[in-house]
C-alpha positions as CSV (number, residue, x, y, z in Angstrom):
1,M,2.8,-2.1,-8.0
2,K,6.4,-2.1,-6.8
3,S,7.7,-1.1,-10.3
4,D,5.1,1.7,-10.5
5,L,6.5,3.1,-7.2
6,G,10.1,2.7,-8.3
7,I,11.0,0.3,-5.5
8,S,11.2,-3.0,-7.5
9,D,15.0,-3.3,-7.0
10,M,14.9,-2.9,-3.2
11,A,15.4,-6.2,-1.3
12,T,13.6,-4.8,1.7
13,Y,10.3,-5.1,0.0
14,K,10.5,-8.6,-1.5
15,E,7.6,-9.6,0.9
16,H,4.3,-8.0,1.1
17,K,4.4,-7.7,4.9
18,H,7.6,-5.7,4.6
19,F,6.2,-3.4,1.9
20,N,3.0,-2.9,3.9
21,N,4.7,-2.1,7.3
22,L,7.8,-0.2,6.1
23,Y,6.3,1.8,3.2
24,F,2.5,1.7,2.8
25,K,1.4,2.4,6.3
26,R,3.8,5.3,6.7
27,A,2.9,6.8,3.4
28,I,-0.9,6.4,4.2
29,S,-0.5,8.2,7.5
30,K,1.1,11.2,5.7
31,I,-1.5,11.2,3.0
32,I,-4.3,11.2,5.5
33,E,-2.7,14.0,7.4
34,K,-2.3,16.3,4.4
35,T,-5.3,15.5,2.2
36,E,-9.1,15.1,2.4
37,F,-8.7,11.3,2.6
38,N,-9.7,9.9,6.0
39,V,-9.4,6.1,5.3
40,I,-7.1,4.3,2.9
41,K,-6.9,0.5,3.0
42,M,-4.9,-2.2,1.1
43,E,-6.4,-5.7,0.8
44,V,-4.7,-8.7,-0.7
45,I,-7.1,-10.2,-3.2
46,K,-5.0,-12.8,-4.9
47,R,-2.1,-14.9,-3.6
48,I,0.1,-17.4,-5.4
49,R,2.1,-19.6,-3.1
50,R,1.5,-17.3,-0.1
51,K,2.8,-14.3,-2.2
52,A,0.5,-11.3,-2.7
53,V,0.2,-10.8,-6.4
54,E,-2.9,-8.6,-6.5
55,V,-4.1,-5.9,-4.1
56,R,-7.1,-3.7,-3.9
57,I,-6.7,-0.2,-2.5
58,S,-9.8,1.5,-1.2
59,Y,-10.4,4.9,0.2
60,E,-12.9,7.2,1.8
61,Y,-12.7,11.0,1.8
62,E,-14.5,14.0,3.1
63,E,-16.1,16.4,0.6
64,Y,-15.7,20.0,1.4
């Protein structure tokens, strides 16, 4: 996912907790504020040696 977002070279996001706190949560609050989404969650579904290697992103939205 980091390479898809263009942040794979950034040392700040080497750990999932840093990515989650410094990027994901901030981005989600902006997305919720400006779109019809009202809940967006990221869940770690697979770890290898305590590293998150697979995540699931789920969402809920309001239909207008």
